[in-house]
N, C-alpha and C positions, 0 to 999 in steps of 0.2 A: 403630584403624579399626574401624567398625561392620561387623555381619555382614553378608555380601552385598554388601561392598565389594571392589573389586581395583583397585590402582594397579599402573600399569605404564610406569615412565620412560622407556623405548625407544619408546612410542606417541606420536605426535605428533596434534595437532588439526589436522585439512585445513582448519580455515578459519583459525585464527590461527597455528598453528605451537606453541602451547605444549604442554609434557609433563605440564603438570598434568592428566593425565585420569583420571578414576574410572569403573569399568564397575560398573551396579547390575543387580540383578535387576528383572525387571517383575513387576508385581502387577495381576492381575485381580480389580476387585470386581463380584462376579457379581449382586449385586442390581441395580445400575444400569448396568454395563456396562463402567464405565471401565476403562481398560488403560493404566498407566503406569509408570514407572520407581520404584523402591522410594522415594526421597526425597520424592517428590510425594506420600505418603501418610503421611510422619512428622512429627507435629508434638508440640508440648510437652503436648498432651494424649491423646497416644499415637497409634494408628493411625487416621487420619479420612481417608475419600475426599474429594479436591479437587474430585470434580464435584457431588456430591450432599451433602456434609458431614457424611454419617453415619459415626456410629463404628464402627468394623469390628472385630467380636469373630472374625471368621474371613476371611483372604485366600487365594486362591490364587495362587503362582508360576507365572507362563507359562513353559513348558520353551523350550528353544533358545538360539540366540544372544542374547547380553544388549548393550544399548547403552552405548555410552561417554559421558562428559559431560565437557567442558572446565569446568575451574574458573575459569579466566580470562575466558573469552567467553561461557560459558553455551551454546556449540554441543552437542547431540547427534549422535551419529554411530555407525556400525555397528561390527561386531566383525569377523568372518571371513566370507570367499565366495571359495570356489574357483574358479579359472576366470575372473576378472574380467576384463572385455574391453573397460573404458572408459578405460583408460590409466592410472586412479590405482591407488594401493597397495590389494593385494587385501581387506586387512581393513577399509578406509574404507568399509565398506557402508552404504549408506543405513538410517535408522532403520526406514523403511516395510519392508523387508525383515525385519526381526528380528520385526517384529510380524505378520508373514504367517501364522505360526504359530497365531497367536491369533484373527486374521480368519477362519481355516480353521475351527477349533473352533467359533467362533461359528457361522459359517454353517451347520455341519453339526449344530448343537442344535436339536432340535425346539422350538419356540416359536411362539407367534401371528406373524402374518404382521407386525402394526404393531411387535411388540416386535423383529422381524429387522430391519425397516427401520430402525427408530429406533438400533439397536445398529452397524448399517453407516455410517451417517451419525457417529454418535459416532468410530467408529474412522477416518475420512476425517479429521475436522477435528482428530483429536489427531496423527495423522501430519502433518498441516499445520502444526501449532505445532510440532512436534520438528523440522521441516525447516528452518523460517526460521530463519537466524541471528540474533543481535541485532543491530540495525543499529550500524554505526560511525559517528560522529560524523565529518561532512565537510560544508562549508558554502560557500557562493558569496560572493565578494567579498575586497573590501580588508580588511587587518588592523585598523585602527582608526579610527574616525573621532570627528569632535566633535560633538554633540549638533545637532541642526536640527529646528524647529518644522516643522508641516504647512504647505506653501504651495500656493497653488491660483492658475494663471495661465490666462485664458478667451483661446481663439484660436478663429479661425473653422477649420471643418474641410476637411481638401482632398480632391479625388476621387481615390480609390486605382486608379482605372479609366481614367486620363487617356492612357495608353499603349495599352489594349486596351479601347476603349468596348462591344464586342459580347461581352464576358468572362461570359455567363451571371448565374449567381447572385453571383459578384462584383460584376458591374454593377447588381443588383437592390438589393444592399447599399450600394451606392455611392450610388445614387439617393435612399436614405432618408437617407444621413449628410450629404449635399448641403445646404448652408445651416443647417446645424445649428452650435450652438456648443458648444464642447468644453473642458472643463477640464481642465490638466495638474495634477494632484496628487501631490505629494511625500509618501513614505512612509519611514519609517526600516527597515521589515521588512515582507516579504509572508509570510503563513502559510499552509500547504495541508494539508489534514487528508486522509489517505487509508485508508479501513475497507477491510480485506480480509477474505477469504472470506465474504462474505455467499451464504448456500444454502439449499436448501430443508430442512425438516424437523430442523434442528438448533440447540437453544439459541434457539428463535424469541422467547423472552421478555427474554434478554439483547440480542438484536438491537434489539428494540423500544425497550427503556431506552437504549441507546447513540443510538438516532436519535432519543429525547426531549431528550437531553441539546442535540445541535443544533439541534433546532427551538427549543427553549426560549432557548438562548443567541445565536440567529439567526446561526448561522455555518454557511457551507457545507462541505459533505464529497462528497470523491469515494468512492463505494461500489464494491469491487469485486466484482463479482459472478460465481460460478461457475452458468453458464447451466444451468438445470434442462433435461435431455434426455428426462424421462420425462412421461408425462401422467397423473401420479398427484395424489392431493389434497395433498400437501404442496409439491409443483410449483406446483399451480393455486394454492393460498392464497398462497405466496410472490409470484408473479407479480401477482396482485390487489392484494397489499398494497404492492408496490413502484410499482405505476402509481397508486394511490390518494395515497400519499406524494408523488410527484411533482405529481400533480394540486392537491394541495393546498398544498403547499410546494416551488413550482417553483423559487425562489429558493435551497433548501438542498440539494438532492440532485443529483449526476449519478450516472449509472450506466456503469462502466466494464467492459468484458470481463476476466475473471481466469482467463483459459485456456479450457480445454475440458473436462476431466473433473477436472483438479487434480492430477494424476497423474505420479509421477516414472518418466519415459521414457528418460532417458540418466543418466550420470554426470558430465555437463557441469558443472563448476565447483560439483562437491558435489551436484548432483541438479536435474534441470530437466524439464519438460513439452515443450518446446519445442526449447531449446539442444542442438546436436548430432546432430538427426534430419536427414533428408533435405530439402532445400527445397520440393520436391512434397508430403511427407507434413506439413510445417509449413503450407503453403497449404490443404490440406485440412481439417486441424483448426481453423485460424483460421477459415477461410469458413463450416464447420459452426459453429462457436460463435458467432459473430456472428450467423447466421440465427437461432439459438434463443434468444439474448438479445434479439433484434429482436422475434421473437414474444412474448417474456415481456414485456415493456416498452413494447413500441410506440413503441421509436424506435432510431434508428441509433446505436452507440456510434463514440465517436472516441477514446476513452482505452483503453489497452490495460496492464493490470497484470500481468505474467508470473508465474505460480504459481513459489514459491522465488525471486522477485525475479532469476532468470537468462534469459538469452535470447541469440540469437547475430546476427552481421548477416544471415542468411537470414529471421531472425524480423522484423527491421526491415525488409527490404526489402519482404516479403510484407504487412506491416501498411500501409507506404505504398502497395501496388500496392491494398489495399482501401479505401483511404479513411481511414485512422485518422491521426489530427494528432499524436499523442504516445504514448510509451511510458515508463511510470513503473516501475523496477524498482529494484534495492539498489544504494545507493551505494558499499558494499565491491565490488560486482560489476562497475560500470562504471569504479572507478578499476583492477582488474586486468584487464579484458578491453580497454576502451577507453581507458585512461589518462585518464579524465576523472571530474571528481566534480562539476562544474557543469553545468547545462543547457546542452546542445549540440545540434547536428543532425548525425547521420550516417545514411547508406542512405537519404535522403530523407525524416526524419521527426525530430521534437523528441524527444529524451530529456530526462527530469525525474526524477532518482532521489530516493528518499526519503533523509532524512538523520538520522533518529532513531525510536525506539522507546520505548513503553512498558514492555516486557518485560525485567527483567534477566535472569532465568535462564527458559530456554525449558523446562527440565525441570519446573521447579515453578509456572512461570506468576509468579513473583513480580516485583512491578512496581518499577522505579526509585522511589526516595521523591519526595515533592512538592518537597523542597528541590532535588533533582538536576535532576527535569524543567523546573523553572523557571529554574536556574540555566545550564541549558543553552541555553533560550529567551534568556536576557539575554545570553550571550555573543554569540550570533548577532545581536540585536538591537544590541548596542553596535557591531558591526561592520558594521550595515547588510547583513545576509545574507538570502536565502531561506531559509525553515525549512519542510522537508517532514516533518510527522508521521506517522509509521505506526501504526495501531492494528489490532487483530484484536478483533471483538467477543465471539466466543467466551469471551476472557481475563477480561472484565468480569463477573466472576461473583459480586460484592457490592456494596452500597450504597457501602463505603469506596472501591472503585475506580473506582465512576463519580463519587463526590466529587473524587478525584484528577483525572479529565477535566475536572470543572466549574471547579475549581481554576486547573487549568493554562490554559484558556479565559480565566478571569476575569484571571488574572495578565497574559496577553497585552493582552488588551483595556485594561488600566489604564494602558498606554503611550501610549494615545490615537493615535498616527500608525504604526498597524499595518493594513494592508489583509488580508483573509482572500479567497480563492480557491479553487477547485475547479482538479484538474490542467488539465481542459479549457479552462476560462477563462483559465489563465494561457498555453496554449499559442495560444488563439484570440486573445489582445491581443498576444502576442509577434510571430505571422504578420503581423498587421494593422498592426505597427508602432507600436501602442499601449501599449507597455510598454517602458522604458528603464533601463539601470543607471546611477547615478549617483555620485559621489564619497561621498555620504551616504546612498546608499539606493537608492531607486527613484521613478520617474516614471511615473505610469500616466493616460493619456488617457482621459475620458469624456465622453460628452455629457450636457449639463446641461438638455435639453429635457424636458417631461413625460413621464413613462412610459419613461424611460431611464435607471435608475440605475447608479451605479458600483459598485464593489467596497465590501463591508463593511468599516468601519472599527471601530476600538477602542471606538466610543463604541456599536455595535451597528446604526449605520444606514449608507447608502452615503454616499460623498462629497458628493453632491449633495442629501441630506437624503432620498432615497427607499429603502423596502426593498430589500434586495439581491435581485437576480434574476441567474441565470446559466443559459445556453442548455445548459451541458455538453456543446455542439457547437462544433468548432474546423473551418478551412477545409479543404480536400481538399488532402492532402499531396502531390498533383502540382504545387502551386506551389512546393514545396521544390526546391533545386537536387538532385536524385538523385545520391547517389555521394559529394557533397562533405561536408565535416567541417568545422564551425565552430563557437565557443561563443558564448552569448548576449554581447552587447556588454558589455565590461568597462571598468573605470575606467583612470585614466593607468596607465602601467605601473610606477609609483614604486610604488603600491598592490599590496602583495602579497596574494594569496589565502590564507585560512585554511583549513589541512586540519584 
């Protein structure tokens, strides 16, 4: 066993229950501010900083509690905490608390204002990637299907407000759709990309590089934005950049609210910013975060991506009351808390969990291999399933990792009968009855008149030949049956879901 490592067979991973857990020392690279567990610095070429790539002649070990890493699922968790009150085992402390001493030391170190601010953002983002567990594979739909070619049928659009002709915005939308021709197009699979942790002042070059991939590939993506709360230069630069991107590429980017400050406020399901808080407190955080993001991007978000992929019934109800259409957390979480892995409605809102991650080891930010990423998609494609791919732009620190993202997108496109959507677009089409499950995949209803493109397909164009466009907005959640729970329409009973 390497120096600085400690194994303890009677400890178990709070995420997967494995006893194969290892305790590591925490290293600080003073020249760039990186603070990570020791294995992240250890390479075949010696001690190399994982953030700046600099060969480290000297490093400093951070004093205090040391995090544990699960060798089976890659989850990083805490060591010891006296007087824990969150109902969990006391030593299962969040990694954020372990690095609190490092945060305090940096805050107390005299340095230029810009350096202090940059270091704070580094710490926040590192805590984020340490606390997000590698997403477990879970998918929607039947176990195995025969191949089917893309098929399109044209039908006249119906008036969705026939029973309520005075229904405000819905009526206006109905007026636009009446007399239009629509095409029901069959797809083997629907793919959704969700890019989390978009924030001010942290690795903006990596953020722009990841965005360029989606623009170049003409594939839409939901951006989980941590709302800027301060009127500083970094926040203004981020908001200007996001608005320009949306104006230039409206077909590509949806902006979702990704929490309030992305802090671990409770020990709910391993760590949560919202789950476990009193409902009134959740409502306040959600309302304030929504206003901050609206001020930033000049549009109202309808998708919520909870920090750490966790939330509770009170969160969902507050989102529905605030007008959100969909919440996208973690599949591992919805399986545990809601006993669901498919898209489902509960507490008046659609839940669309992510199913896959790029990161294999959250301690070292090691990615899954290209072959593994493609194989996982192939499994979902074969079974006609929804595929929600989570990524975190700060982990794309090299051209090789960006190439892995491009390679996965190109592999998906090569199938031909794959539709790409944002989280918000999926929710909007589902609410309007324009998206259905079939025995062999999905059917999507799209207008075929000029100026109304459909979802982007494997060849990089929409189903009707237009460039892809997504509003990023869904209907008001008040139209949901609040308090009811049901799944997206499934295939016949003999088709089993793939877990």
